[in-house]
C-alpha positions in Angstrom: 0.0 0.0 0.0 1.4 3.4 -1.0 1.3 6.5 1.2 -1.5 7.9 -1.0 -3.6 4.7 -0.3 -3.1 4.8 3.4 -6.2 5.5 5.5 -6.5 8.9 7.1 -4.9 9.3 10.5 -7.1 8.8 13.5 -6.3 10.2 16.9 -5.8 7.9 19.9 -8.5 9.9 21.8 -11.0 9.5 19.0 -10.3 5.8 18.6 -10.6 5.2 22.4 -13.9 7.1 22.3 -15.2 4.8 19.6 -13.6 1.5 20.9 -14.0 2.1 24.6 -11.4 2.1 27.3 -8.9 -0.7 27.8 -10.7 -2.8 25.2 -9.8 -0.1 22.8 -6.1 -0.4 23.6 -6.2 -4.1 23.1 -8.0 -3.7 19.8 -5.5 -1.1 18.7 -2.6 -3.4 19.4 -4.3 -6.3 17.6 -5.1 -4.3 14.6 -1.6 -2.8 14.3 -2.7 0.6 15.8 -0.1 2.4 17.8 -1.3 4.5 20.8 2.3 5.9 21.1 2.2 7.4 17.6 -1.4 8.4 17.8 -2.2 7.2 14.3 -3.8 4.3 12.4 -0.9 2.3 11.0 -1.6 -0.3 8.3 1.2 -2.5 7.2 3.2 0.0 5.1 6.1 -2.2 4.1 9.6 -0.7 4.1 10.6 -3.3 1.6 9.8 -3.1 -2.1 8.7 -6.7 -2.6 8.9 -6.4 -6.4 12.6 -5.8 -6.2 13.5 -8.8 -4.0 15.8 -11.2 -5.8 16.5 -14.8 -5.2 19.6 -16.9 -5.1 20.2 -20.7 -5.6 22.8 -22.7 -3.7 23.8 -26.4 -3.8 25.5 -28.8 -1.6 25.6 -32.5 -0.8 25.0 -31.9 2.9 23.2 -28.7 4.1 23.7 -27.9 7.8 21.2 -25.5 9.3 22.6 -24.0 12.6 25.9 -22.6 13.8 26.2 -24.0 17.3 28.1 -27.0 18.7 26.1 -29.6 16.8 26.4 -27.7 13.6 30.2 -27.3 13.6 30.8 -31.0 14.3 28.3 -32.0 11.6 30.1 -29.8 9.1 33.5 -31.1 10.0 32.6 -34.8 9.9 30.5 -34.6 6.7 33.3 -32.8 5.0 35.9 -35.3 6.2 33.7 -38.1 4.9 34.0 -36.6 1.4 30.8 -34.5 1.0 30.4 -30.9 -0.2 29.1 -29.1 2.8 27.3 -25.8 3.3 26.5 -24.2 6.6 23.6 -21.8 7.1 22.9 -20.0 10.4 20.4 -17.4 11.5 23.1 -16.0 13.8 26.9 -16.1 13.9 29.0 -19.2 14.0 29.6 -20.2 17.6 27.1 -17.6 18.8 23.9 -19.3 17.9 21.2 -20.9 20.1 22.2 -22.2 23.5 25.9 -22.9 22.7 27.2 -19.5 24.0 25.5 -20.1 27.3 26.9 -23.6 28.0 30.2 -23.5 29.8 30.6 -27.1 31.0 31.2 -30.1 28.7 31.1 -33.7 30.0 33.9 -36.1 29.1 33.7 -39.8 30.1 37.2 -41.1 30.5 37.2 -44.8 31.2 40.7 -44.5 32.8 39.5 -42.2 35.6 35.7 -42.7 35.8 34.3 -44.1 39.0 31.8 -46.2 37.2 31.9 -48.3 34.0 30.1 -47.2 30.9 27.4 -49.8 31.6 26.9 -48.5 35.1 26.7 -44.9 33.8 24.0 -45.8 31.3 22.0 -47.7 34.0 22.3 -44.9 36.5 21.1 -42.3 34.0 18.2 -44.6 33.2 17.2 -44.8 36.9 17.4 -41.0 37.3 15.4 -40.5 34.1 12.7 -43.0 35.3 13.1 -44.9 32.1 12.4 -41.9 29.8 15.9 -41.9 28.3 17.0 -43.8 25.1 20.0 -45.8 26.4 21.4 -46.1 22.9 21.9 -42.3 22.8 23.0 -42.2 26.4 25.8 -44.6 25.7 26.7 -43.0 22.4 27.2 -39.6 24.1 29.4 -41.0 26.9 31.4 -43.3 24.6 32.4 -40.6 22.2 32.5 -37.5 24.5 36.2 -37.7 25.2 37.2 -37.8 21.6 35.0 -34.7 20.9 36.5 -32.8 23.8 40.0 -33.6 22.6 39.1 -32.1 19.2 37.7 -29.0 20.9 41.0 -28.6 22.7 42.9 -28.7 19.4 40.6 -25.9 18.1 41.2 -23.7 21.1 37.7 -24.0 22.5 38.8 -23.8 26.2 40.9 -20.7 25.8 38.1 -18.1 25.5 34.5 -17.6 26.8 33.7 -16.7 23.1 33.4 -19.5 20.7 33.4 -17.9 17.3 37.2 -18.1 16.7 37.6 -21.7 17.9 34.6 -22.8 15.8 36.0 -21.0 12.8 39.3 -22.8 13.0 38.2 -26.2 11.7 35.7 -24.6 9.3 38.3 -22.3 7.6 40.9 -25.1 7.6 38.5 -27.1 5.4 37.2 -24.2 3.4 33.6 -25.0 4.3 31.3 -22.2 3.2 29.2 -20.5 5.9 26.2 -18.2 5.2 25.3 -16.3 8.3 22.2 -14.2 9.2 19.9 -16.2 6.9 16.6 -17.2 8.3 15.5 -20.6 7.0 11.7 -20.8 6.9 11.0 -23.9 4.8 12.3 -27.4 4.4 11.6 -28.7 0.9 10.7 -32.3 0.1 10.5 -33.9 -3.4 9.5 -37.5 -4.2 9.1 -38.2 -0.5 12.7 -37.3 0.5 14.5 -34.2 1.5 15.5 -31.9 -1.4 16.7 -28.7 0.4 15.5 -25.6 2.2 14.7 -22.0 1.6 14.7 -18.7 3.6 15.7 -15.1 3.4 18.6 -12.8 4.4 18.4 -10.4 7.3 20.9 -8.0 5.7 19.8 -7.9 2.0 16.5 -8.2 0.2 17.1 -11.7 -1.1 15.4 -15.1 -0.9 17.7 -18.1 -0.8 17.1 -21.6 -2.1 19.3 -24.4 -1.1 19.3 -27.7 -3.0 20.9 -30.6 -1.1 21.0 -34.4 -1.1 20.8 -34.3 2.7 19.9 -31.8 5.4 21.0 -31.8 9.0 19.0 -29.7 11.5 21.1 -28.2 14.2 18.5 -25.6 15.0 18.4 -25.9 18.8 15.7 -26.4 21.4 12.1 -25.4 21.6 10.5 -22.5 23.4 8.4 -19.4 23.1 10.8 -16.7 24.2 10.6 -17.0 28.0 11.2 -14.1 30.3 14.2 -14.0 32.7 16.5 -16.4 30.9 19.3 -15.2 28.7 18.6 -17.8 26.0 15.3 -16.2 25.2 14.9 -16.4 21.4 14.7 -20.2 20.7 11.5 -21.0 18.8 12.1 -24.5 17.6 12.0 -23.5 13.9 13.7 -26.7 12.8 11.1 -29.0 14.4 8.1 -27.1 13.1 9.6 -26.8 9.6 10.2 -30.6 9.6 6.8 -31.3 11.1 5.3 -29.3 8.2 6.8 -31.8 5.6 5.9 -34.9 7.5 8.6 -35.5 10.1 7.7 -36.8 13.5 8.4 -34.7 16.6 8.7 -35.9 20.2 9.1 -34.8 23.8 6.8 -31.7 23.8 5.3 -32.4 27.3 8.7 -32.1 29.1 9.7 -28.6 30.3 12.9 -26.9 31.4 12.9 -25.9 35.1 15.8 -23.4 35.3 14.9 -20.8 38.0 15.7 -17.1 38.1 16.6 -14.7 40.8 13.6 -13.1 42.6 15.4 -9.7 42.6 15.2 -8.2 39.1 13.9 -11.5 37.8 13.8 -10.3 34.1 17.4 -8.9 34.2 18.8 -11.8 32.3 22.5 -10.8 32.4 22.3 -9.9 36.1 21.3 -13.4 37.0 23.4 -15.3 34.5 26.1 -13.0 33.2 28.9 -15.0 34.8 28.0 -18.0 32.6 28.9 -15.9 29.5 32.0 -14.5 31.0 33.7 -17.7 32.1 35.8 -20.0 29.9 34.4 -23.4 29.4 35.6 -26.4 31.4 35.3 -30.1 31.6 32.8 -32.0 33.8 33.3 -35.5 35.2 30.7 -38.2 36.0 28.0 -37.1 38.4 24.5 -38.4 37.6 21.8 -36.2 39.1 18.0 -35.6 38.9 17.8 -31.9 38.3 15.6 -29.1 37.1 12.3 -30.8 37.1 9.3 -29.1 38.5 9.6 -29.5 42.3 10.4 -25.8 42.7 7.4 -24.9 40.6 5.2 -27.2 42.7 6.4 -25.7 45.9 5.7 -22.2 44.6 2.3 -23.3 43.4 1.4 -24.7 46.9 3.0 -22.0 49.1 3.5 -18.9 46.9 6.6 -17.1 45.5 9.4 -16.4 46.1 11.2 -19.6 47.2 14.2 -19.3 49.5 17.2 -21.2 48.1 17.9 -24.4 50.0 18.1 -28.2 49.7 15.2 -30.6 50.4 16.2 -30.8 54.0 16.2 -27.0 54.5 12.5 -26.2 54.4 11.1 -22.9 55.5 8.1 -23.2 57.8 5.5 -25.8 56.9 6.7 -28.6 54.6 4.9 -28.9 51.3 3.3 -32.3 50.8 3.0 -34.3 47.6 4.5 -33.1 44.4 6.9 -34.5 41.8 8.6 -37.8 42.6 12.4 -37.7 43.0 14.2 -41.1 43.4 15.8 -41.4 46.8 19.3 -42.0 45.5 19.2 -38.7 43.7 17.9 -36.5 46.4 20.5 -33.8 47.1 21.6 -32.5 50.5 23.3 -29.4 49.1 21.8 -26.3 47.6 18.8 -26.4 45.3 19.0 -28.1 41.9 20.7 -26.4 39.1 22.9 -26.8 36.0 26.3 -25.7 37.0 29.1 -24.5 34.9 32.7 -25.3 35.6 34.2 -24.3 38.9 37.8 -23.2 39.6 40.4 -24.9 37.4 37.8 -25.8 34.8 36.2 -28.6 36.7 32.7 -28.9 38.1 32.2 -27.9 41.7 29.9 -30.5 43.1 26.8 -29.5 45.0 27.1 -25.8 44.1 24.3 -23.5 43.1 23.8 -22.4 39.5 26.1 -19.5 38.7 24.6 -16.3 40.0 21.7 -18.2 41.6 22.5 -17.9 45.3 19.7 -16.3 47.2 15.9 -16.3 46.6 14.5 -17.9 43.5 11.5 -17.8 41.4 10.4 -20.4 38.8 9.4 -19.8 35.3 12.6 -18.2 34.1 12.9 -20.7 31.3 9.2 -21.5 30.8 8.6 -22.9 27.4 12.1 -24.3 26.8 13.0 -27.9 26.5 15.0 -30.3 28.6 18.2 -30.8 26.5 17.9 -33.6 23.9 14.4 -34.5 25.0 12.4 -32.5 22.4 12.8 -32.5 18.6 12.7 -34.8 15.6 12.1 -38.5 16.3 15.2 -40.6 15.5 14.5 -43.9 13.6 17.9 -45.3 14.6 21.2 -44.4 16.3 22.4 -42.4 13.3 20.3 -39.3 14.1 18.1 -40.0 11.1 14.4 -38.8 10.9 11.5 -40.5 9.2 12.1 -38.3 6.2 14.8 -39.9 4.0 17.9 -37.6 3.9 16.7 -35.5 6.8 18.9 -35.7 10.0 18.9 -33.7 13.3 21.5 -33.3 16.0 21.9 -31.8 19.4 18.8 -30.1 20.9 17.0 -30.4 17.5 16.9 -34.2 17.9 14.5 -35.7 20.3 17.0 -38.4 21.1 16.0 -38.5 24.8 19.7 -38.9 25.4 19.3 -38.0 29.1 15.5 -38.6 29.3 13.0 -36.1 30.5 15.2 -34.6 33.3 18.7 -33.2 33.6 20.9 -36.2 34.5 24.5 -35.2 33.9 26.1 -31.8 34.1 27.8 -30.9 30.8 26.1 -33.7 28.8 24.2 -31.1 26.8 27.4 -29.7 25.0 28.9 -33.2 24.9 25.7 -34.6 23.4 25.5 -31.9 20.7 29.2 -32.5 19.8 28.7 -36.3 19.6 25.4 -36.2 17.7 26.7 -33.5 15.3 29.6 -35.8 14.4 27.3 -38.9 14.1 24.8 -37.0 11.9 27.5 -35.5 9.7 29.0 -38.9 8.9 25.6 -40.5 8.5 24.4 -37.8 6.1 27.5 -38.1 4.1 27.1 -41.8 3.7 23.4 -41.3 2.7 24.5 -38.8 0.0 26.7 -41.4 -1.8 23.6 -43.3 -2.9 21.4 -40.5 -4.2 21.3 -38.0 -7.0 21.1 -34.3 -6.5 17.3 -33.6 -6.2 15.4 -31.3 -8.6 13.2 -28.7 -7.0 10.5 -27.7 -9.5 10.0 -24.1 -10.5 6.4 -24.4 -9.3 7.5 -25.5 -5.8 10.1 -22.6 -5.7 7.5 -20.1 -6.7 5.0 -21.4 -4.0 7.7 -21.2 -1.3 8.8 -17.7 -2.3 5.2 -16.5 -2.1 4.8 -18.0 1.4 8.1 -16.4 2.5 7.1 -12.9 1.3 3.4 -13.1 2.3 3.7 -11.2 5.6 5.4 -8.3 3.7 2.6 -8.2 1.2 -0.2 -8.2 3.7 -1.9 -4.8 3.8 -3.0 -5.2 7.4 -2.8 -7.8 10.1 -1.4 -8.7 13.5 2.0 -7.6 14.7 4.2 -10.7 15.5 5.3 -9.0 18.7 1.7 -8.6 19.9 0.8 -12.2 19.1 4.0 -13.4 20.8 3.1 -11.5 23.9 -0.4 -13.0 23.8 1.0 -16.5 23.5 3.4 -15.9 26.4 0.5 -14.8 28.5 -1.4 -18.0 27.7 1.5 -20.5 28.1 3.9 -19.2 30.7 1.7 -19.2 33.9 2.9 -21.8 36.3 -0.5 -23.5 36.4 -0.4 -24.1 32.6 3.1 -25.2 31.6 4.5 -26.7 34.9 1.7 -27.6 37.3 -0.9 -29.1 34.9 -4.5 -30.2 35.0 -6.9 -31.1 32.3 -9.4 -28.2 32.4 -6.7 -25.5 32.3 -4.7 -27.3 29.6 -7.9 -27.4 27.5 -8.6 -23.8 28.2 -5.1 -22.7 27.1 -5.4 -24.9 24.0 -8.6 -23.2 22.9 -6.7 -19.8 23.0 -3.7 -21.3 21.1 -6.0 -22.8 18.5 -7.5 -19.4 18.0 -4.1 -17.9 17.4 -3.3 -20.7 15.0 -6.5 -20.4 13.0 -7.1 -16.7 12.9 -4.0 -14.7 13.9 -1.2 -16.9 12.4 -2.6 -16.5 8.8 -2.7 -12.7 9.3 0.8 -12.0 10.7 2.2 -9.0 9.0 5.8 -7.7 8.5 7.0 -4.2 7.6 10.7 -5.1 7.2 13.1 -8.1 7.2 13.4 -8.2 11.0 9.7 -8.3 11.5 9.5 -11.0 8.7 11.8 -13.1 10.9 9.5 -12.5 13.9 6.5 -13.4 11.9 7.9 -16.9 11.1 9.2 -17.4 14.6 5.8 -16.5 16.0 4.1 -19.0 13.8 6.5 -21.7 14.9 5.9 -20.9 18.5 2.2 -21.2 18.1 2.5 -24.7 16.6 5.0 -25.7 19.3 2.6 -24.5 22.0 -0.2 -26.5 20.5 2.1 -29.6 20.5 3.0 -28.9 24.2 -0.6 -28.7 25.3 -1.8 -31.7 23.4 1.1 -33.9 24.5 0.6 -32.7 28.1 -3.1 -33.6 27.9 -2.3 -37.0 26.4 0.2 -38.1 29.1 -2.0 -38.9 32.0 0.7 -39.4 34.6 3.5 -37.4 36.3 7.1 -38.2 35.6 10.4 -36.2 35.6 9.7 -32.7 34.2 6.0 -33.4 33.4 3.6 -33.0 36.4 -0.2 -33.4 36.4 -2.1 -32.3 39.5 -4.9 -34.6 38.4 -2.6 -37.6 37.7 0.2 -37.1 40.3 1.6 -40.6 40.2 3.8 -42.4 37.7 2.0 -44.9 35.6 4.4 -47.5 34.3 1.7 -49.8 33.0 0.3 -47.3 30.5 3.0 -44.7 30.0 6.4 -46.3 29.5 6.3 -44.6 26.2 7.3 -41.4 24.4 4.7 -39.3 22.6 5.3 -38.6 18.9 3.5 -35.9 17.0 3.0 -35.8 13.2 1.0 -33.9 10.6 -1.8 -36.0 9.2 -2.6 -36.0 5.4 -5.6 -33.7 6.1 -3.3 -31.2 8.0 -4.5 -32.1 11.5 -2.1 -32.8 14.3 -1.9 -36.5 15.4 -0.2 -38.0 18.4 1.0 -41.6 19.0 2.8 -43.6 21.6 6.3 -45.1 21.0 7.4 -47.7 23.6 10.5 -46.8 25.5 12.3 -49.9 24.3 11.6 -49.5 20.6 12.4 -47.5 17.5 9.5 -46.1 15.4 7.7 -48.8 13.6 7.6 -47.0 10.2 9.5 -44.3 8.3 6.4 -42.3 7.4 
């Protein structure tokens, strides 16, 4: 819409008179009206859509994501003989959760206090059976080799990872395209054919043809408040879901707490995690960051004084999440520690910066590491879509189950799975031809990418995101669950999906990114609510007030989610001791 076509300005006072009070403010926000500017604001795009160009790229293995999993996937796929291309929404080594993680686990059989078999068994006991022991063993078995490679790259010399990650990438001349938002995975003839997205820095749509794609796109969430990793929207999982991939683990929830004082000041609470150099963690199996703090807050109110299970204030809280006796801690409250002095884990310590009084919900919406993402059909990080792989927090490997079980296993798991996926994808590529993406498919995808820019009016992604947060983040929705409230929240989310999501608008490339992220968060929220309703028991980081006990007879199973042929969302059980029964 040109300026000459724009509706006449209307004053805030006049609109409020017509619309009526607070309801008018809400209506203004929903319609794209700005009380601050005092004018009616349709979607007047700052981008001339007619001048947007497009670019085609090609590789054997396309890696989406620039964190720990992505760099190992790139290195191992290249070393196996494939042409590799990396694409990242951010900067190499500064993407997703990787910059936040400062401890990496290494299982050294020469010094470990337990055997590899004992480690796997202990993790399984802590995870109450929710872990996949194949991926648990794989992580531990290969962790030391990955740590030694990181040492060679200079990873442990700086709190910033860009330089060390660049070392192996530059040495191999692997091309990296940064600040490109991938919005679509493309499937042709029932196998992966590539991906598409747009640049944040130039008006250009990018198409990537590839024999294989590895998603290293991180964990799920809807931009929680009070946690420094606050922009993870599980784009990879939703894009894969849209072309038929199965997704798992949506009922589990991250339980990182925040400081009660200045709870939303992310750097104040967690800044020392970013400022310290990474270190190496040894074996210490735990049962951490479930929902016991959230339950205590629900029953007795906020805030919660920091302290271990034996250091209760006043009246003890009865009931709540089950914690196995052997994993109950006597020290300070649960948390995911970084390395202590000398680069080693300080056992029993509080999370960095977390001494004092805590509140829950800091990381509401985020996933337990490795518990949420694409369903693997085998130990090779392969999805049910031929040629599509995932690694790290983008793979629902249930490596540690539905709870935090080993400090530093998140980085180690991402490194190990990235390497496994890179090698596996390269092997897959040797048996297939470069796919052909039809012009019709490319035109359809480009139209979908640019649609929010072309929309004359609609809903602001920021407003819809704030609405979604208001629905999902309350303690009594995402952590302390019961059927009537989950159904109520689901009705709101389905409204956002059916009415608001198709009307998301964007005025520039930044807002275009927000529009796609918001859409992904809505689908992820729907998955979380439906999986939480389906699992009628309490276990690990999933707690139902109306089903407070663990049900091993009916629920020794993961929940997988997939898109039906009619577009509806379907859920199924997968037994803990099995792989998916079919590849589609």
